[in-house]
N, C-alpha and C positions, 0 to 999 in steps of 0.2 A: 412778377415774383422776384425777390431779391436773390442774389447769389448765395448768401448764407442760408436762406430758407430752402433753396433748391438743394444745397449740399446736405442740409439736415434731413430733408425728406428722402433723398437718395440713400442716406446712411440708415434711416429707419427701415427702408425696404431691404437693404443689404443685411441688416441685423436680423430681420425676420427670416430671410432666406437661410442665413447661417444657423439660426435656431432649428429650422425645419430640416436642414441637411446634417444636423448633429455635428456641426463644425465647432460650436461653442460648448463649453462644459460649465456645469453649475455646481456651486455658486460661481458667479462670474469673477474673472480676475479683476484687478484694480482698474480704475478709470484711466490711469496712465498707460497701462498695458493695452487696454482696448483702443485708446486713442492712437497708439502707435500701430496696432494691427490694422485699423481701418484708415490710417493715414489722415486723421482729422484732429482737430483741437479737442482738448478735454472739455471745453465749453459745449462743443457739439455733442460729444458723448453724453454729457450730463443731460442735455436736452432730449436726446434719444431715449435714455433710460427713464427719464421723467414721463415721456410720452407713452412708453411701453407699460409703465406702472399704471398710468391713468386708464390704459386699455385693459388693465388687469391681465396682462401677459406675464409681467414680472412682478415680484413681490420683494420689497426692500425690508429686510428684517435682520436685526443685530449687525448692522453695518455691512450686510451682504445682499446681493441681488440673486433671488431664486426664481426658478421657472414656475409660474402659477398655472399656466395652461399653454397648450400648443397653439401658436398663431395660425390663422388661415389667410387665404388670399384677400379676403374682405378687410383684413387689418392693414393691408398695404395702402399706400397713397398712390392714387392713379396718375397715369401719364407722366412718369418720371423718366423711364428709359426709352430708348429707341425700339423699333420693332425687333422681335426676336431674331428674324433672319438677318437683319442688319448687324445686331450684336454678335451673332455667330460668326459672320464674315469678318467683322472688325477684329475680334479676338483671334481667330485663326490666322489672319494676316500678321497680327502683332506677335503671336507665338513663333511663327515661322521666321519672322524678322529677328527675334531674339537669338534663335539658333544659327541662322545664316550669318549674322554679324558677330557671332562668338560672344554674345552677351549672356548666353546660357550654354554651359559646357558640361560634358559628362562628369558626374560627381557633384554638380552644383545643386544646392537646395533652393527652393522657392516657395512662396506663400500665395495661396489662391486668392485670399482677400486683397493682398497688395496688387496682384495682377488685375483683379477686377477694378480696383481703384485707378490703376494706371491707364486702363483702357475705357473707363467709365461704362462698364457693362455690369449686368447682374451677376453676382457670384455663382448662381446656378449655371450660367453660360460657361463660366470657367471650369466648374467642377465636371459638368457633363462632357466637355471637350477633353479634359485630362483623363477621364475614365476610359475614353476610347483608346488612348495610348497605354493605359494601365494593362489592358487585356493583351497587348502585344509586347509587354515587357520593356517598353521604352522608358517608363518612369515607375517609381515606387512611391507608395503612400506611406510616409514615415509616421505621421500622426494626424490628428484632425487639422485639415487645412494646409499641411506641410507636405511637400513633395520633393523627390530627388530625381534628377536625370541620370539614367543608368549608364554605366560603362559595360559594354557587352562582353561576353565570353566569345572566344574565336569561333566556336561551332555555331553561334547564333547566325552568322552570315550564311552558312551552308543551309540551315533550316529555312531561313527566309528566302534564299535563292530557289529552293525547291518549290515553295509556295508561289513565288512570283512567276516562275517558269510555267507552272500549270495554268495560272490565270492568263498570262500574256500570249502564250502559244494558242490557247483555246480562242482568245479574243482575235488574234491575228487571222486564224482560219475563218472566223466569222466576217472579218473585214474583207478578206479576199472574195467572199461569196456575195458581197453587196452588188447590186445592179450597177451597170456602167454609168448610169445617170445620177448616182447617189452623190450628194454634196461632199461626202468624205473624200472622194477622189480629188476634188478641187483643193480641199484642205491639205491633202497629202502633197500635192504639187507645190502649194504655197510654202508648206513646212520644209520641203526639200530645198527650195530656193533660199529660205531663211538660214538653213544650215550651211549652204554654200557661201552665203554672205558673211556669216559668223566665222567660218573657217578662214576667210580672207583677212579678217581683222582680229584673229584670236590672240595675237601677241599682246594686244591692249585690252581685250574684252573677255579674256578667258574666265574671269571671276563671275561673269554674268551668265554662265552656262546653265544655272539652275532653272531658269525660266524656259529655256529651249528644251531641256531634258524633261521637264514636267509636261510641256505641250506634246512632245513626241509620244511618251507613254500614255498620256491621257487620250490622244487621238486613237491609238490602237484599242484601248479598253472601252472607249465610249460607244463604239459601234454596237455593243450588246444592249445598250440602254438598260443596264443592270445596276441598280443602286448599290448592291453588295460589292460589285467589282470596283466601283468608284470609291467606296468607303475604304476598301482594302488598299486601293492605289494611293490614297492620301497618306496613309500611315507608312506604307512601304517606301514611298517617295522620300518622305522625311528621313526615315531610318537609313536608307541607302545613300541618298545624295548628301545629306548634311554630315555624314561621317567623312566625306571628302573635305568638307569645309573645316571640320575640327582638325584635320591633319593636312597641313599645307605642303607636305612633301610631294614634290613633282606634280603639283596641282595642274599646272599649265599642260604638262605632257599628258596627264591622265584625261583631262578634258578634251584635248586635241584627239586622242584616240577614240574617246566616246563619240565625238562629233563625226569622225570618219565612219564609225560603226553605224551610227544613225543613218548616215547617207547611204550606206550599203543596203540597209533594210528598206529605206524609202524607195531607193532605185528599183529594187526587186519587186516591191509592192506595185509600183507604177508600171512595171513591165508585166504585171499579172503573173509573175513566176512565184507561186506559193512555196515551192520546195526551197528555192533560193532565199526567199524572205524569212522562212522559219529558221533555216540554217544560220543566216546572218543575225537574226534576233537571239538565237541560242548563244552564239559567240559573244554578242554584246552583254547578255545577262551574265555569262560566265566571267567576262572581264570585270564587270561591276562587282561580282561576288569576290573575286580575287583581290581587287582593290580595297574592298571593305575589310577583308581578312587581314591584309597587310596593314591597313590603318589601325585596326583593333590591336594587332600585335605590337605596333610601335607605341600605341597609347598605354598598353599594359606594361611594356618595358620601361617607359618613363615613370609610370606609377610605382613600379617595384624597385626603383633605384634607391 
């Protein structure tokens, strides 16, 4: 199959998904606007529209394209995208990359069709991923297919801290109750050593802290084997940690403090001292909350200048 034919078939499937998810409005905008939205040529869009008219999904009347019927999955062309699980992981990684590398900042607008094109995934994958963040107030849906990354109010950090504390303290108690031969104890020892190695090289590697931070909190929460915990963790991790990345002020110092606090928690865990581990975790979560509040304050001060 030629590259142009593959692109055309991918675009047909994306177009169908956009119709079903009410991303497109009718009558359709001009071919030029559609070509720009789907990041393809006008020739490709014309071929897509022609195909959908033949399938009696669209009707061309008075120089406008109208919706004749709702498309179904049977209207799609088979074997275009990768498996759904692969697409989900690919887009999640890409979205986190955009935030972590400051390609997507608070207040920025972005288009879900363009994101789907950039990552070569189904637009439904993008929309469902973004809807998860919508519930947590991380993004706003401006209009069909258009989103905005939110700039938080200062009390947001306090509310998120309360929720995070409940989750992680509960999970830590469950972690401490695991049998001595559980594999998580080995993971904790390995993670402690990784932190100590990172601390030695933090002058040069402090910007790489995000992976270590994610692994630390993930280890604590994963012992419950609770999918709701892990879903919440993904969102909280992005909101808390990447606010550090948006604000470079004292980033090295803040990450250095966070590493030391992680080490204190892990050390207490491995000593089987539950009270000390919970106290150390509470200190760490409070530090993270304070850092986020200060970061939000600086961002708002800049915005209001």
